[in-house]
TORKOL-4160 file (C-alpha; in steps of 0.2 Angstrom, whole numbers, padded with zeros to 4 digits, m for minus):
113
<pt num="1" X="m0008" Y="0063" Z="m0009"/>
<pt num="2" X="m0021" Y="0069" Z="m0021"/>
<pt num="3" X="m0035" Y="0059" Z="m0030"/>
<pt num="4" X="m0042" Y="0064" Z="m0045"/>
<pt num="5" X="m0056" Y="0052" Z="m0054"/>
<pt num="6" X="m0046" Y="0036" Z="m0056"/>
<pt num="7" X="m0029" Y="0043" Z="m0053"/>
<pt num="8" X="m0020" Y="0045" Z="m0036"/>
<pt num="9" X="m0003" Y="0054" Z="m0035"/>
<pt num="10" X="0008" Y="0061" Z="m0024"/>
<pt num="11" X="0025" Y="0059" Z="m0015"/>
<pt num="12" X="0031" Y="0053" Z="0003"/>
<pt num="13" X="0047" Y="0061" Z="0010"/>
<pt num="14" X="0057" Y="0062" Z="0025"/>
<pt num="15" X="0074" Y="0067" Z="0032"/>
<pt num="16" X="0084" Y="0059" Z="0047"/>
<pt num="17" X="0098" Y="0069" Z="0055"/>
<pt num="18" X="0107" Y="0063" Z="0070"/>
<pt num="19" X="0111" Y="0077" Z="0082"/>
<pt num="20" X="0114" Y="0068" Z="0098"/>
<pt num="21" X="0118" Y="0052" Z="0107"/>
<pt num="22" X="0133" Y="0041" Z="0108"/>
<pt num="23" X="0148" Y="0050" Z="0100"/>
<pt num="24" X="0156" Y="0033" Z="0096"/>
<pt num="25" X="0142" Y="0031" Z="0083"/>
<pt num="26" X="0142" Y="0036" Z="0066"/>
<pt num="27" X="0132" Y="0051" Z="0061"/>
<pt num="28" X="0116" Y="0049" Z="0051"/>
<pt num="29" X="0111" Y="0062" Z="0038"/>
<pt num="30" X="0098" Y="0053" Z="0026"/>
<pt num="31" X="0084" Y="0059" Z="0013"/>
<pt num="32" X="0071" Y="0048" Z="0006"/>
<pt num="33" X="0059" Y="0053" Z="m0007"/>
<pt num="34" X="0044" Y="0042" Z="m0015"/>
<pt num="35" X="0035" Y="0050" Z="m0029"/>
<pt num="36" X="0020" Y="0039" Z="m0035"/>
<pt num="37" X="0005" Y="0038" Z="m0047"/>
<pt num="38" X="m0008" Y="0025" Z="m0050"/>
<pt num="39" X="m0023" Y="0022" Z="m0058"/>
<pt num="40" X="m0039" Y="0012" Z="m0054"/>
<pt num="41" X="m0049" Y="0002" Z="m0067"/>
<pt num="42" X="m0065" Y="m0008" Z="m0066"/>
<pt num="43" X="m0066" Y="m0025" Z="m0056"/>
<pt num="44" X="m0054" Y="m0018" Z="m0041"/>
<pt num="45" X="m0037" Y="m0017" Z="m0052"/>
<pt num="46" X="m0023" Y="m0005" Z="m0050"/>
<pt num="47" X="m0009" Y="m0001" Z="m0060"/>
<pt num="48" X="0005" Y="0012" Z="m0054"/>
<pt num="49" X="0023" Y="0016" Z="m0054"/>
<pt num="50" X="0033" Y="0025" Z="m0041"/>
<pt num="51" X="0052" Y="0029" Z="m0037"/>
<pt num="52" X="0060" Y="0025" Z="m0021"/>
<pt num="53" X="0077" Y="0036" Z="m0019"/>
<pt num="54" X="0088" Y="0038" Z="m0003"/>
<pt num="55" X="0102" Y="0051" Z="m0002"/>
<pt num="56" X="0115" Y="0046" Z="0011"/>
<pt num="57" X="0123" Y="0063" Z="0014"/>
<pt num="58" X="0135" Y="0058" Z="0027"/>
<pt num="59" X="0143" Y="0045" Z="0015"/>
<pt num="60" X="0139" Y="0053" Z="m0001"/>
<pt num="61" X="0130" Y="0039" Z="m0008"/>
<pt num="62" X="0112" Y="0037" Z="m0015"/>
<pt num="63" X="0101" Y="0023" Z="m0020"/>
<pt num="64" X="0086" Y="0023" Z="m0031"/>
<pt num="65" X="0074" Y="0010" Z="m0036"/>
<pt num="66" X="0060" Y="0011" Z="m0049"/>
<pt num="67" X="0045" Y="0000" Z="m0047"/>
<pt num="68" X="0028" Y="m0004" Z="m0057"/>
<pt num="69" X="0015" Y="m0012" Z="m0047"/>
<pt num="70" X="m0002" Y="m0021" Z="m0052"/>
<pt num="71" X="m0014" Y="m0025" Z="m0037"/>
<pt num="72" X="m0032" Y="m0033" Z="m0036"/>
<pt num="73" X="m0044" Y="m0031" Z="m0023"/>
<pt num="74" X="m0055" Y="m0047" Z="m0021"/>
<pt num="75" X="m0064" Y="m0057" Z="m0008"/>
<pt num="76" X="m0060" Y="m0074" Z="m0001"/>
<pt num="77" X="m0074" Y="m0081" Z="0011"/>
<pt num="78" X="m0081" Y="m0064" Z="0015"/>
<pt num="79" X="m0063" Y="m0056" Z="0019"/>
<pt num="80" X="m0058" Y="m0042" Z="0008"/>
<pt num="81" X="m0039" Y="m0045" Z="0002"/>
<pt num="82" X="m0028" Y="m0035" Z="m0009"/>
<pt num="83" X="m0015" Y="m0045" Z="m0019"/>
<pt num="84" X="0000" Y="m0036" Z="m0028"/>
<pt num="85" X="0015" Y="m0039" Z="m0039"/>
<pt num="86" X="0029" Y="m0028" Z="m0042"/>
<pt num="87" X="0045" Y="m0029" Z="m0052"/>
<pt num="88" X="0058" Y="m0018" Z="m0046"/>
<pt num="89" X="0074" Y="m0010" Z="m0054"/>
<pt num="90" X="0088" Y="m0003" Z="m0046"/>
<pt num="91" X="0093" Y="0012" Z="m0057"/>
<pt num="92" X="0105" Y="0018" Z="m0044"/>
<pt num="93" X="0116" Y="0007" Z="m0034"/>
<pt num="94" X="0126" Y="0009" Z="m0019"/>
<pt num="95" X="0136" Y="m0003" Z="m0007"/>
<pt num="96" X="0124" Y="m0015" Z="m0001"/>
<pt num="97" X="0110" Y="m0013" Z="m0012"/>
<pt num="98" X="0103" Y="m0027" Z="m0024"/>
<pt num="99" X="0109" Y="m0028" Z="m0041"/>
<pt num="100" X="0097" Y="m0026" Z="m0056"/>
<pt num="101" X="0079" Y="m0033" Z="m0055"/>
<pt num="102" X="0069" Y="m0039" Z="m0041"/>
<pt num="103" X="0051" Y="m0046" Z="m0039"/>
<pt num="104" X="0040" Y="m0042" Z="m0024"/>
<pt num="105" X="0023" Y="m0052" Z="m0020"/>
<pt num="106" X="0011" Y="m0046" Z="m0007"/>
<pt num="107" X="m0006" Y="m0050" Z="0000"/>
<pt num="108" X="m0015" Y="m0037" Z="0013"/>
<pt num="109" X="m0030" Y="m0041" Z="0023"/>
<pt num="110" X="m0042" Y="m0026" Z="0022"/>
<pt num="111" X="m0054" Y="m0021" Z="0035"/>
<pt num="112" X="m0064" Y="m0007" Z="0028"/>
<pt num="113" X="m0076" Y="0003" Z="0040"/>
């Protein structure tokens, strides 16, 4: 992750590989990548976008989600809170993934030092 002025950008990634355990269970080989970029604005606002893409190597499937997010940090009775809204679009579907669009709302209590 890197922060330059009002912009924050970076990527998260991980890979999970099974190598031991019960031989009766299915093997796992999955890679997840999550590039993102956001910009902060006056008044505690943030606007950003991100991809969440999972490659299931064992089953030759992948799933991809594109999201745009808008959040606002504010105070309620002395408590810092972040509210966020994020429409999501599945641009690459696989078995079991939702179709089309979704909307996510979140509220997070913040405890700065």
